[in-house]
C-alpha positions in Angstrom: -17.6 8.9 25.5 -15.9 5.8 26.3 -17.2 2.6 24.4 -16.4 -1.0 26.3 -16.0 -4.3 24.6 -16.1 -7.1 25.8 -14.2 -10.0 24.4 -13.0 -13.9 25.4 -9.3 -14.5 25.3 -7.2 -16.9 27.3 -5.2 -16.0 30.3 -2.1 -17.6 28.7 -0.8 -17.2 25.3 -0.1 -19.8 23.0 2.8 -20.3 20.3 2.4 -18.8 17.1 2.2 -21.6 14.2 4.4 -21.0 10.7 4.4 -22.5 7.5 6.8 -21.8 4.4 5.2 -21.1 1.3 6.0 -21.1 -2.5 3.8 -20.1 -5.5 4.1 -19.7 -8.9 2.5 -17.3 -12.1 1.8 -16.2 -15.1 -0.4 -13.4 -16.0 -0.3 -10.1 -18.2 1.0 -6.5 -18.4 -2.4 -4.4 -17.7 -2.2 -1.9 -20.7 -3.5 1.6 -18.7 -1.6 3.5 -21.1 -2.1 3.7 -24.7 1.8 4.1 -24.9 3.0 1.0 -22.9 2.1 -1.3 -26.0 5.3 -1.3 -27.2 6.9 -2.9 -23.8 4.6 -5.7 -24.0 6.1 -8.6 -25.7 5.2 -11.7 -23.5 3.2 -13.0 -20.4 5.1 -12.6 -17.4 5.8 -15.5 -15.2 7.5 -15.6 -11.6 7.5 -17.1 -8.3 7.3 -16.3 -5.0 8.8 -18.0 -1.5 7.2 -16.9 1.9 7.9 -17.3 5.3 3.8 -17.2 7.1 2.9 -16.5 11.2 -0.8 -17.4 11.5 -2.0 -15.6 14.6 -3.8 -16.9 17.0 -5.5 -14.3 19.6 -2.4 -13.4 21.5 -3.2 -9.9 20.7 -6.8 -8.4 21.2 -6.9 -6.9 17.3 -5.9 -10.7 16.3 -9.1 -11.9 16.6 -11.1 -9.0 16.0 -10.0 -9.6 12.6 -10.4 -13.1 12.4 -7.0 -14.6 12.8 -5.2 -13.3 10.1 -1.9 -14.6 8.3 1.1 -12.5 8.3 3.3 -13.3 5.5 6.7 -12.3 4.7 7.9 -12.6 0.6 10.3 -12.5 -1.7 9.3 -12.6 -5.3 11.1 -12.7 -8.9 9.0 -11.2 -11.8 10.7 -12.4 -15.4 8.9 -9.4 -17.4 9.3 -11.3 -21.3 11.3 -7.8 -22.2 14.8 -8.1 -21.1 16.0 -5.3 -23.3 13.6 -2.9 -22.1 12.0 -3.9 -18.8 14.4 -6.4 -17.1 13.5 -8.3 -14.4 12.3 -7.4 -10.8 13.0 -8.8 -7.5 10.9 -7.8 -4.5 10.6 -7.7 -1.0 7.4 -7.2 0.9 5.0 -8.2 4.0 1.5 -8.0 4.3 -1.6 -9.5 5.8 -4.0 -12.2 4.6 -7.7 -12.0 6.0 -9.9 -15.1 6.3 -13.3 -14.2 4.4 -14.9 -17.6 5.1 -15.0 -20.4 7.8 -13.8 -20.4 11.4 -10.5 -21.8 12.9 -8.6 -23.7 12.0 -9.5 -22.8 8.5 -9.6 -26.1 6.5 -11.0 -24.6 3.6 -10.4 -20.7 3.0 -11.0 -17.9 1.1 -8.4 -15.2 1.5 -8.0 -11.5 0.9 -4.7 -10.4 0.9 -2.7 -6.9 0.7 1.0 -6.0 0.7 3.5 -3.9 0.3 7.6 -3.7 -0.1 10.6 -2.5 -2.2 11.6 -3.9 -5.7 14.9 -4.2 -7.6 14.3 -3.5 -11.2 17.2 -4.9 -13.4 16.8 -2.7 -16.3 15.4 0.5 -15.7 15.1 4.0 -17.9 17.8 5.1 -19.0 18.3 8.3 -21.7 21.2 6.6 -23.5 20.9 3.0 -23.6 16.9 2.2 -22.4 14.8 5.0 -23.2 11.7 3.3 -24.5 11.4 2.1 -20.4 8.7 4.4 -19.5 7.5 2.9 -16.6 10.5 2.3 -14.6 13.1 5.0 -14.4 14.6 4.1 -11.3 16.4 0.6 -9.6 14.4 0.9 -6.5 10.8 1.2 -6.8 7.7 0.9 -4.1 5.7 -2.6 -4.6 2.3 -2.7 -3.6 -0.3 -6.0 -4.2 -3.4 -7.7 -3.4 -4.6 -11.3 -4.1 -7.8 -13.2 -3.5 -7.2 -16.7 -3.1 -8.9 -19.9 -2.1 -7.1 -22.4 0.1 -7.8 -25.9 0.8 -5.6 -27.9 4.0 -4.7 -31.6 2.7 -3.7 -33.6 5.8 -2.2 -32.1 8.6 0.7 -29.7 7.0 0.2 -28.9 3.6 -2.3 -26.2 2.1 -2.7 -25.7 -1.5 -4.0 -22.7 -3.4 -5.1 -20.8 -6.4 -5.9 -16.8 -6.5 -5.5 -13.8 -8.8 -3.7 -11.1 -7.8 -2.7 -7.5 -8.7 1.0 -5.9 -8.3 2.0 -2.5 -8.8 5.3 -1.1 -9.2 6.2 2.9 -8.9 9.0 5.1 -7.5 6.0 7.7 -6.5 7.2 10.2 -9.2 10.8 10.7 -7.5 12.0 10.3 -11.5 10.3 10.4 -14.3 9.4 8.4 -16.5 6.9 7.2 -14.0 4.0 5.6 -15.6 3.8 2.5 -13.4 3.6 -1.0 -14.4 0.7 -3.1 -13.2 0.6 -6.9 -13.6 -2.4 -9.2 -13.2 -1.4 -12.9 -12.7 -3.0 -16.3 -12.2 -1.0 -17.7 -8.9 -0.8 -21.5 -7.9 0.4 -22.0 -4.0 1.5 -24.3 -1.7 2.4 -24.2 2.0 4.1 -26.7 4.8 3.7 -25.6 8.2 6.5 -26.2 10.3 6.9 -28.2 13.4 4.3 -30.6 14.9 1.9 -28.4 16.8 -1.2 -27.1 15.4 -2.3 -23.2 15.5 -3.8 -22.8 19.2 -6.3 -20.4 18.3 -7.2 -18.3 21.9 -10.6 -16.6 23.3 -11.1 -15.6 26.8 -12.1 -12.3 28.7 -10.6 -9.2 27.9 -11.6 -5.4 28.1 -11.4 -3.0 25.4 -11.8 0.9 26.1 -12.5 3.0 22.7 -12.0 6.8 23.2 -15.0 8.1 20.8 -14.5 11.9 21.1 -13.6 14.0 18.4 -9.6 14.7 18.3 -8.4 17.5 16.6 -4.5 17.6 15.4 -2.1 18.3 12.5 0.1 16.2 10.3 3.1 17.5 8.1 4.4 15.5 5.0 7.1 15.8 2.9 8.2 14.2 0.0 10.0 14.5 -3.4 8.9 14.8 -7.1 10.1 15.2 -10.7 7.9 17.2 -13.2 8.5 17.9 -16.4 10.8 17.9 -18.6 12.7 14.3 -17.6 15.9 15.1 -15.8 15.2 18.3 -14.1 15.3 16.3 -11.0 13.4 15.6 -7.9 12.5 18.7 -5.9 10.6 18.7 -2.3 6.6 18.8 -2.0 5.4 19.7 1.2 1.9 19.1 2.8 0.2 20.5 6.0 -3.1 19.4 7.5 -5.4 20.6 10.0 -7.6 17.0 11.0 -10.5 16.1 13.1 -10.8 12.4 13.9 -13.3 10.4 15.3 -13.2 6.6 16.1 -16.5 5.3 15.2 -15.8 1.6 16.0 -13.3 -1.2 16.9 -12.2 -1.3 13.3 -13.1 2.4 11.8 -11.7 5.8 12.0 -13.5 8.9 10.2 -11.7 12.1 9.4 -11.6 15.3 7.8 -8.9 17.8 6.9 -7.9 21.3 5.7 -4.6 20.7 4.0 -2.1 22.6 2.3 0.5 22.1 -0.5 3.4 23.1 -2.1 5.1 20.7 -4.6 8.1 22.5 -5.5 8.7 20.6 -8.9 5.3 22.6 -10.2 7.0 25.9 -9.4 9.9 24.9 -11.4 7.8 23.8 -14.3 5.8 26.9 -14.3 8.6 29.2 -14.1 10.3 26.9 -17.1 7.4 27.5 -19.0 6.9 29.5 -22.5 3.1 29.8 -22.2 2.3 33.0 -21.1 -1.0 31.8 -19.7 0.9 29.7 -17.1 4.0 31.8 -16.2 3.2 33.5 -13.1 0.5 30.9 -11.6 0.6 30.0 -8.1 1.7 26.9 -7.9 0.2 26.1 -4.4 -3.0 24.2 -3.8 -5.7 24.1 -0.7 -7.8 21.2 -0.6 -10.6 19.4 1.9 -10.2 15.7 2.7 -12.4 13.3 3.7 -11.1 9.8 5.2 -11.3 6.6 6.9 -8.7 4.7 8.6 -8.7 1.1 9.2 -7.5 0.0 12.6 -5.7 -2.9 12.9 -4.1 -2.4 16.7 -1.4 0.6 16.4 -1.4 0.0 12.9 -4.3 1.8 10.5 -4.8 1.5 6.6 -5.3 5.1 5.3 -7.5 5.6 2.6 -9.0 9.5 1.7 -10.1 11.5 -0.9 -9.7 15.1 -1.4 -11.4 18.1 -3.1 -9.0 21.7 -4.6 -10.6 24.6 -3.3 -7.4 26.5 -4.7 -5.9 25.2 -7.6 -4.9 27.7 -9.9 -2.4 25.5 -12.4 -4.7 22.8 -14.0 -7.6 23.9 -12.2 -10.3 21.5 -13.8 -8.5 18.9 -11.7 -10.6 19.0 -8.7 -10.0 15.5 -7.4 -7.1 13.6 -5.5 -6.6 10.1 -3.4 -4.3 9.4 -0.5 -3.7 6.0 0.2 -1.3 4.5 2.8 -0.7 3.6 6.5 -0.1 5.2 10.0 1.3 3.6 12.7 0.6 5.4 16.0 3.5 5.4 18.4 1.4 6.7 21.1 -2.3 7.6 21.1 -1.3 11.3 20.2 1.9 10.8 18.4 2.0 8.8 14.7 3.7 8.6 11.6 2.5 7.9 8.1 3.6 6.8 4.5 1.4 7.3 1.6 0.7 7.6 -1.8 -1.1 10.8 -2.9 -2.0 10.6 -6.5 -4.6 12.0 -9.1 -6.5 8.9 -10.5 -3.6 6.6 -12.1 -1.5 9.1 -11.9 0.9 9.1 -8.9 1.8 12.7 -7.6 4.5 12.0 -4.8 5.3 9.5 -1.8 4.5 11.7 1.1 6.5 10.4 4.8 4.2 12.2 7.5 4.5 12.9 11.2 1.4 14.0 13.2 -0.1 14.1 16.2 -3.8 15.0 18.1 -5.0 16.0 21.4 
């Protein structure tokens, strides 16, 4: 079944508008584990500079999502504990969605999410920094979400304030990895480059959606370390049989049967002295239910699963997956996702999938 959407677009594309932005922030480290208290010695502060692109409808998906703003960011965090935590420098990219108003967004409430990589100046070290139990590798993943309010002043200046949650983690590729969560209050300003104002486009385009159920498979690979610290990262394999159905312009639902083989858990079992654990099967089987938010060829993946077979720690039945997929063609895609058990990350997964 094909579903046709009528939309309006200009026949000629217009130039995007760009702005330079900056912000300063102060906040606190979220104490999501009781054993993080010794690391919190002050209120983290920092700044961020960014290059921002205001979309205008040159591509159909831009208007579907209300002309979001794309940002490329360089961030600096002073964690107020140089002895154990050090400082963090992060590179990230993300997208801000306008929640109120229409173009040209003179007054704007915006929801932003982004991802990137970060460098920590003082990660865990067994010999000289064994109190840092949140970051154990110099390079970590960085994710953040922010809710902000902006007001345009004059023709080019935009001022704003917001609240942001920032997360740093290496996805358990090395222990310890309790992760670092920071909540900050941000004060922001940006200046539009050039003399032209954003030119928002709306003219005619047809888009067809294939709403048939599609079947496919995904292979995922990651690396993780299980206790004890220093045992080394081992491969984590995942294979899924998936059915997907596009239900609207922005949404796709999916369900899948999944198998997991975490070699770090296998090593943990083999090294255990507990007679009830020795010989336990490390493999697992799960049933997954998910949603993909479709933004052109990029999708935002959110999934929840229940283990049907899990001999090791059998009471812990639920798992979650968050991340992104990119569809190179209608039938072939790659993905980057984080598999977790609520607040505990298990592995960063790199996936290749197909559907027919």
